[in-house]
Each structure stands twice: as structure tokens, then as C-alpha cells.
N, C-alpha and C positions, 0 to 999 in steps of 0.2 A: 399395272402402270402407275405413275405418281404425278400431281400436278406442281407444275412450276410455273409461277408468274403468268397464268391465263392459258396455258400448253398441257399436254398430255405427257411425258417422257415415258418412254417404254424402248423395249429391246426389239431393233426390226424384223428379226424373223418371226415375231408374234404375229405381225401384220399378213405374211405370207403374200398370196395374188389377192387380197381383199380389196373389192370394189365398195364397198360398204361398212363402217364402223360403227361398233355402239359399245355405249362406256357402262359398265354396271358399276354404280356406285355402292358405298360402305352397305348403307341401306335400304340396297336393293331397286332403287330408282335406275331408269334404263333411258340414257340420253343418246345422240347420234354426235358424230366429230368426224372431223374430216384430215386428210392426211396433210401436213404443212411441209414436213422434210423429212426425207430416208437418207440414211448414211449407209450402206451396206458395209464399207471397211469397216466402221467399227462396231459395227451391229447395233446402233442406237436410233430413235427416230423421234419425231415431235409430231402431235396431232395436235388439231384447235376444236376443242371440245363447243358444244352449242350450251352447254350447261355452266355454271361456274363452280369453281371448287376452291377450298381453301389450300393456299401453296405449303411446300415443304420448303424449309431454308437447307443448302448444301454447305457441308461443313467447310469452315474456314480454314486458309492453311495452318495454322496454330493450330486447330481441334482437327487433323487428321490423325489416321488411327497407325500403329505400329504394331510387331508381331507381337503376338499374345492380348492383346488386346478386346476387349466381350464387342460382338455384334449381335445383330438379332436383324432379321428379315419377317416379314410381312407378307405372303401371299398367296396364292387361290391354288392349293397343291391338288392335283388330280382334278379341279374345278370343284371342290368340296367345300369351297367358302374360304373366306378370310380366316389363315393360319398363321402363329406365331411362331419361328422357331431359333434357336440361338445358339452361338459358339464363339469363338474365339478368331482373332485373324493368324491364318498359318504361314502364310507370306505376302510379302507385297511385291511391286513391281514385277510382275509374271509375266511375260512376253514369249513370242515365237512360241506359245501351246499349240497353235493350230486352227483354230475356231473364228479368227477373222485377219482380213489382211493387216488390219492395226489394232496392236491389244495393247494394251496397260491396265491388267487385271491384278485384284486383291482377292490372294485365295482364302478360303473360309474353311470349317468343319461344320458349320451349322447346318441342318439338315436342308436340302435343296431338292424338290420333286416336279416333277413336269407340271406345269400349270404355274410356276412361278416366275419364269422369265420374266424380266421387266418389271420386277418386286424390289422396292426399296431396301437397301443396305445402311442400318441406322448403327450410331454409337450412342454411348451409356448418356449421352446429351440430348439425346432423339433428333440429332443432326443426320441428314443422310448424307454417308461417306462413299456408297457405291449404289450402281445399279446391277441385279442378277442377270445374268446373259447365258451362263453356262455352265453344266456340271458336266464331270468326269466319268463316264460310265465305261463298264469290258460289254456284257452283253446285254445287257436291261438297262431302263432309264431310272433304275430306281436310286437312291442317294446313297453315294459311297465315303461321303464324307470329304470328298474335293471337289468344291465348288468355287466358282469364280463371279466375281463381280466387276464390273466397269468399275475404275477408281474416278472419283469426284473431280480427280485432276484431269481427266479425258472427258467427262461430263462437262465440264466450264468448256472447257475449250471448246466442243462441241456444241454448247449452247453460246458462246460467244462468236464463232463462226457462222451461226445460222440464223442471227440476226436479222439479215435482210433475205431472207427465204434460199439461201443458196451457200454451197462449202467453196469458199474460196482458199482453197489448199495446196502447201507446197507439195511439187511434188519430187521424190528421190530422183537426183540425177546418178547416183553409184550405185554400183553392183558390189555386196561385201560379202565374205563368208566368215564364220567363228576360224579365230584361230588360239591355240595351236591348236593343231590338226590333232586327232586321236595320234597317240605315241608319240608326241612330239613337245618338245619344251619350249617355255617365250613366254610373254608378256600376252595375257587376254587382251582381248580386243577384236575390231571387226576388221579385217582383210581386204583392201581396196581390189577389186577383181578387174573391175571397167569403172569407165567414166563416161558419160554420155556427152557427144560434141554440142558446144555453145550451152552447157546448163550452167545454173549457178555454180555447183560446186567444181565445175573445170574452170571458171571467169575467176574462183576465189584461190583455184591454185590446187587443188586436190589432185593427185596421180594415182593410178595403179600402180599397188605396191604402199600405199600409206597404209598404216596402220590405225585407225581410228580408237582411240581409249574412253571418249566422253562426246555428247554432243548436247549442248543446252543442259550440260550439268548432270546430263544423264549417263549413265556408264554403260560403253556400246560393246556386247561381246559377238554383234551380228547383224543382219538386214532389220530383222522385227525392232531391235533397238532403235535405230536409226530412223524408220518409218515410224516410229511411234515420238521419237522426238520432235520430228517436225511437225506432226498435231499436235502437242505440246505447248509447242513455240507460238502456236496460232498463227496469223494470218501473216507475221512478220518474220516465218520462218524461214522463208527464202533469202531475206537481208539478211539473217541472224546468222546463215551461213560464211557469209561476206565477212563479218563479226566479230573474230573469236569463237564462233558458234560452236566448230570442232577442236578439240585436242588432240594432236599426233604423235605419237612415238617412231622414233626412226633408228632406234636402236631393239630389232626383233630378236636374235640368234648371237650368241656368245663368238666374239673378234668378228664381227661384221655389223656395220654400220649405215643404218640405209637412210641416204637424203633423196629425198622428192623421185619414191619407186624405183631407185636404183641401190644397190645393197655393194658398199666399198669396203676393201678389206684397208686395213692402216697404211698396207705399203702404198694403194691406188693412190690414197688421200697425200701422200708423202710426194708421189711420186707427180701427182696434179698440181700441187704448189708449187714444187721445184721447177718442173718443164712445162708444165701448161697440158693441154687436154691434146694434144698431136698427136698421134702415132699410140699413143697409149691403149689404146682399145683396138687398135688398126684402122686404117685407112678411111673407112664404110664408117666407123663408129662413133658419134661423139656424144658429147654429155647433155641430160635434158637440159633445157636452157633456163629452167631456174636451178638448178644447179652452177651453168655456167655464170649465172648473175652473183651466185653467194659466194663461189671460190675466190672471185674476181675480184668482190668487196673485199673480203680476208686479206689477200696479197696484197692490195692496195693500202689497207689502212693497220694491219696486224706490223708491228716493227718485233715482234721477238726471237726472229726467225723460225725456221721451218718447222725444227722438232719443238720448240713450245706453240706454233701456234697448230700443228695437228694433236697435241697436246690438249689444248684449248677447245679446239673443236670436238675432239673424241669427249673429255671433258663434258662440254654443253650436251651433245646428245646421251649422255649419260644420266644426266640429269632429268630426260625429258621420259 
């Protein structure tokens, strides 16, 4: 673990089912600590130590690291005592790996072995840029050079949310799958498969079939990215969903245009603007409410005729 502002930050799985926590300092001194807050979703936890420790600084936004940057880890590999290992950043923004419910990892090739969970990851300015929480292995727990540290972004969001001793975190109100599926072509994103009733997402107008491109400036390629975006947005995550938090695409496949969960061919759009919705999709089918409002607005405000209106509409979503 690492001392930050009077607390000890560590990986949650290190605590296990412990009912008593002892901390061994670098000089060998041992003191007690209480569990302040645990977050299994991110695998982060805060302890309140009885002793005082010098705090480490978390890297600022401008000091955060990119691929190829040098990093070092100080941990307790195999319980042998403090050890240093160094390497480079192999990848950033790794999510959906499968270790935790919410992931925002820095992938590193610095040697990480059992006993090093909760170890700080440093940049060349001795600033903490991550916290080691996972190693990728096959048949053993030994280092393979594919190791993961919770990002400083995720750590900062966790610490900010934990100030009052509890997590006030936005819950995802949508379920999405990665797009395009294997063997398909199309724009990369998260395709919404379901929207929870009365959720913030439903209230903000998201519908099944929308393709999410990004959320909170984070590229979305599936559910894991959206979950991370909500957590990284902090306590304002829910309200941000309603304030251009999500960027959508409504062109998903060639010759088909997606408007609020329904794919329309160009001929269908022309017919809607010319004749209205009556009978177009059969007696029992009607346009989604959001599309009714959109088409009604275009019909009443665009003066260039149906052909130019369709062209304008398609160009609009081509740009999306």
C-alpha cells in the first residue's frame, strides 16, 4: 500500500476477509490500521493507520504517462521485502480485461509478482501514476511481463468519491455490446441493447439501437468503457449523461441510417417527410416518439423541398 493524505491506499483483494490489519513500514516498524472504505468494483481500498506516514503525490493531469514512458514499481515480491522493478508503459486505457467490474488500467512490462498488489507505480518524476492490482498469467502466478495498474485517473476519482466514507456512484442504465460484431463491418462503438426504465439514460433520450461512440471523452467500445466513464466522471456522472456526456452515431451500416433506435432507408425517410407516418410501417407500427418530433420539426422548418431535406438529413448523420 501507499500513504496518501493520512490514509493508506491499497488493492482491495489484498485485504481478503481480514478482521485485523497490520502495516509494516519500510524500516520494519509494525502498526495497526482500520479499514476506512473498500470498493470491490475497482479493487481499491482505503485504510486509516494509527501511525503517521509521509504521503506520496499523485501525478497531475499534465504529468500522466503515455505508451513507451519509463515506470517503476516498489513492492514486496513474494514477501522478500521492498524491491524495485522498472519497465515501460505497454498500453493505456485498458478496460474489459476481466479482473474487476470497473477497470481503467495502465499495462506495464515491469516485473510484478505475488506480494506486489497495492504497490505504487511511479513515473520518472517520482510521482505516483498508478497502483498495481493485477498480473496476467496462464498456469502460474509468475511474471509474464503483462501487468496492470489502476490508473491515476481512477485513483483520483475513487479518492474524491471516498471523502465522506461512502461511494456515491452513478449506476449504468444501459446494456451494450461491442460493435461491429466479428465478421461485420461498421463504425466501432457500443451498441445499446437495453435501456433501464426510469434511468438517467432513458430520461436523456438514449434508446435501444443507438451506437455510443464516446462518454465523458472516453472512447466507448463496449460496456466496460461506459462503466469506467461513469466512475471517472465522479459524483456528477449521472447528471453529465444529460449534458452531452454521450456522443452517438446514427449511421451504422452502408445505405442504412439510424435515428433513435430505428434504421431507416433513404426511401423511408422520403416517404415520411412526404406522406407522414400513416401506413408506412403497417397499421400497428408507429415511429418512435423522438423521431416523430424530429421529423415534424424538419417538415415545418425546412423549405428546400423533400429531396433537399432528405439530402440535408442524410448529410447530417453522415457527419455524425
